[in-house]
Every structure is written in structure tokens, then in C-alpha cells.
N, C-alpha and C positions, 0 to 999 in steps of 0.2 A: 176511333183512336189508331188501332192498328194500321188501318188504311193510310193514316197520315204519317207515321213513323215510316211506312214502307216507301210513300212517296219522298220523304225527306231523305232517306237512304238511298233511292235511286237518284236523286239529285246530287247527292254528295259524290257518289260514285261517278257520275256524269261530269261533274266539274273536276275530280282528279283525272279524268281520262283527258280533257281538254287541257289539263295543265301539263301532262305528259307530251301532249303534242306540241304545246308552246315550247315547252324544253327542248324538244327535238328539234324543233325549228330554230331556236336561239342558238344550240349547239352546231347546227349545219351552217348557220350566216356567220358564227364565230370563226370557224375553220375555213371558210371560203375567203373571208376578209384577211385572215392572217395569212394564207397562201398568195393572196394578190398583193398585200404588202411586201411580202418577200420578193416576189418576183419584179416587183418596182425595181429593187435595186440593180437586178441584173439589166432591165431595160434602160436604166440610167448610165451604167456603164457601157453599153451597146451604143447608145446615142452619143456620149461622150467620146467614144473611140471612132465614130464617124465624122464627128465635128472635128476632130484633131486631124483626120485623114483630108478632110476639105480644106482646114486651114493650110496644110502643106502642099495641097495641089495648087491653092491659089497662090502662093508663094510670098516672099517677104517685101516685094516691091508694089503688092497690090493692096489697096486699104479696104476696109469693110464699106464704107461708103461709097465706094466705085462699084462695088458690086451688088449692093442692096437694092432692090427693086422696089418702086414706089408702087402704089396700089390706090385705085379709086375707091374710097369708103361706101359711095353708093352702090357698089357691086361686090361688096364683100359678104361672102356666104357665112353662115353661122352652123357650126356642127354642135348639137346639143344633146348631151348624155341624161336621159331620164331612167327611170326604173324600168326594169322588164317585168317584175312580179310585182304583187301587193303587199299587204302587211309590213309597208316599211313607212308608215306613218305619211306626213306630208312632203315627203322625199321630191316626187314630181312637180307637185304644186310650188314648191320654193323655187325650183329650176325655172318653171314656165313664168312665173311671176317677176323673175329678174330679166326676162326677156323685153327689149323696148317695144312699145306698142307701135311704133311705126316700122316694124319689121316686115319686110316682104316675103309672102309665102315661097316665091320661087327661089329665095336665097336661103332656106330653111332646111336643115338636114338633121332628121331627129332619130336618135337611137333610144330602143326601149319599148316595149309593147304596151305596158302599163301607162308609160307617158304619153303614147299615141293616143290612147284611148282618153285620156285627161284633155289632151291637146283638142281633140275632136271636139269635145264637149264644150270647149270655149271658142268653137269655131276658128281653130288654127289648124289648117291643112299644109303639111309641109311639102317640100318638092320632092323629096326622098326620105325613105325610113328603113329602118331594119331592126331586127330584134338583136338584144344582147345575149350573148351566150350564156348558158348556165353554169359553166365551168371555164376557168381562166385559158385552158389550152385552146379553146375556140376564139379568142381574142385576136391572135395574128391573121386568122382567116376572115374575121370582121374587118380589121384594117385593110387588108387587102381589098375588098369591097367597097370600102369608103374611100380609098385612095384612087380606085379605078373611076368611081363616080365623080370625084372632084376633078380629077384631070379632064374628063370627058366634059364636063361643065364649063372648064378654063378654056377647051379647045373651042367650044361652041361659043365662047363669050357671054355666057350667063353670068360668071362671077370672075374676078380676077385677084381675089384674095379669099382667105379663109380664117374665121377665129374659131375658137373651140369654147364650149361652156359647160364645165362639168362641175360636180360636188366633190371637195376634198373634205378632209376631217382633221381638225386642228383643237388641240386642247379638249378633246371628247367631245366637240359640237361640229356640226356642218358647216362647211365654208363654201360658197359660191366663187368660182375661179373661172375667169376669162382670159384668155391667151391668144395671141397672133400665132398662127400655124403656116401661113402660106401667103406671100412668098417667104421663105426662110431669110432671117434675119443673120447676116452674116457676122454683125457686132456682137452676137452672142458667143462667136466661136474665140477659142483661145488664139492669143497673137502667135504669129509665126517666127520663129527666131532662127530656123535653120535655112539651108539652101533649098529652092524649088527641086522636088525629086524628079528623076528622069522617068518618062512614061511611054508606054507603046501605043497609046492611044491620045486622042487630042485632049488637051485639058479641059476644054470646055464639055466635051462628051463624058470624061471622068467626073467633072463636078455635078453635072447633070445627073449621072447614075448615083452617085453618093449623095446627093440632095434628095434624090427620091427614097432612098433608103431611110436616110435623117427624117423625112416627111413621116414615113410609115412608122419610125420609132417612136415619133412624137405622138402620132394618133393611139398607138399602143399604150403608150404611158397615161394618155386621158382616160383612154378606155379603162384601164386597170385602176386608176383614181376613182373612177366612177363606180366600176364593180366593187371595189373594197368600201366605198361609202354606202352604196345602196345596201350591203349587208351588214354594215355597221348601223344603219339605220333601222334595219330590221331586227337586229340585235336590241337596240333601245326600246323599240315598239313591243317586243316579245317580252322585253323585262318589264315594262309597264303593264302588259296584259298578265305577266305572271304574278305581279303584285295585287293586282286586281282579282284574279282567281284565288290567291291565298286568303284575302279580306273575304270573299265570299264564302270560299270554304270554312273559314273560322266562324261566320254568321251562321251557317247552315248546321256546323255541329253544335254551337251554341242552341240552335233552336231544337236540335235532335235531343240534346240533354234535357231541354226544359220539358219537350212534350213526353219524353220518357218519364221524367218526374211526375208529371201531372197525370200520366198512365197510371204509374205506381200508387199515388196518391189517391186517385178516383178509385183504384182497386182495393185500398185500406179501407177507404170509407165504404165501399159496397160490402165489404167483408165484415167491417164492424157493425153496419147497419143491419147485416142479415143475422150477425150474433146475437145483437140486441132485440131483433124481432122474435129470434127462436126462444129467448129467455122470457119473454113477455107472453108468449103462447102458452107456456107451462102451467 
């Protein structure tokens, strides 16, 4: 009986330690998601500023339709953001399941080490992949790598357009979002109401440069959404795990109380039996 009490007590200690780890992971995920959501506002402002600059550079006499580049959907690349780490539930699975079955491997660009592992188990090999940084300050560097690879693929003729697929978070639930990133759709820009500004460089060169910055901002925005969503999914998974741990802890504590009561009852019976035997032997 004593050994059983010790075993149950050890299990309770182990469950409590696991609960502390789960709570710590939940806290870290919450902090990272909050930081990413805060930084999204800055990226939005930055992208809007660039969009306004492009609109001004285009001038009031050029319509968006004249500058919008068409694209061949058969050679449209897909930039997919999956999970970098585990303990995020079915985060990557939901993203990969939303990809069309006729997607060509040479047009798939996948971000996230965990997602890459799951994709490989499904026989899906992307043309290019990269790891998601563990902290948001690393996202601009990731966006640099993505844009360089996309431009290289466009130059060699592998793709002529790019969509992005990432997970957003709406009303407390994950939501798969797919958006066109490249070529940039000028119809999204605010209408120009002022005179076209004077520039010291050719307008086309200026627009190309601003367009590259805008594309980079859009990639950063998608990456921040995916980063926040992964950590929010991890928070949800850790909350579920914490609830399960609490239920197990209550079960073990109830078992411990019952075993202790049984031990006390057995000891009382043993003492009573011993006392009765002693009286009978007199």
C-alpha cells in the first residue's frame, strides 16, 4: 500500500511539472502573437504609404487598368505559410489540405519546418522552402529571401505571378486566406487627385523600385499574420492540454485520497484485529 501511495504521489508531481511546462508554452505563444498583431499595424501603415507614393508617381492621367499586368494562371506560384514548430494542433494540416490537388511542385514555395515535414509525408515536395523565424524581428530578413527567390523564378520564366496562402485569425477561429501578391494590382492603390510630382529619375524606374518595396511589405504582412496565427493555434492547443492535465490531476488526487483512506482503514482493522487477538489470548 505504501508503494502504491508513493507511485501515485510521483505521478501527481510529474503531471504538475508537465502542467507548468504547458502554461509556460502558452504564455510564450500569447506574447509572440500579441507582438505580431501589434507590428501588423506598422506594416499596414508602411504599405499604405508606399501605395500612395506609387499612385502619385503614376499620375492622374493613367488608369489602374492601363498599368495592371495580366498573368498566366498556369504559371502562378503559391507561397504557403505553415507551422515552424509543433504543438499547434492541425495548423499545418489545414493549410496543406486547402491547396489544390493539381498544384505543380515547381510553383510551390513553402515556409515552416513543421509544415515541410508534414508536406513530405504527403508526397509534396516544394520547389523552395525556408524556416519561419522564432521571433518577429527575423521576418524582414525572411521576406528578403522570399522576394529574391520569387524575382529569380520570374526572371527565369518559371512563374509569372504569385499568390500567398496563410492562416489568419477571425473571431477566435483560424481562417485560411489566399491573396494575389505579384504582379501588384494597381487598382488597390488610392486614386490620385494631385499633379504628378517632379522626379529626378525615370518614372518607370521609380515605380519599379516602389513596387519592389510594396511587394516586400505584403510578404512581411502575410508572414506576420501566419506567425501570429501559429502562436494563437499553439495557445489553443496548450489550453486544451492544460484542461486535460487538470482533469488528470484531479483524477490522481481523488485516487490518492481513496488509497490513503484504504490504507488508514486497513491499519485500523489490523490494529483492531490485533487488540481482539490479544484479549482472546488472556
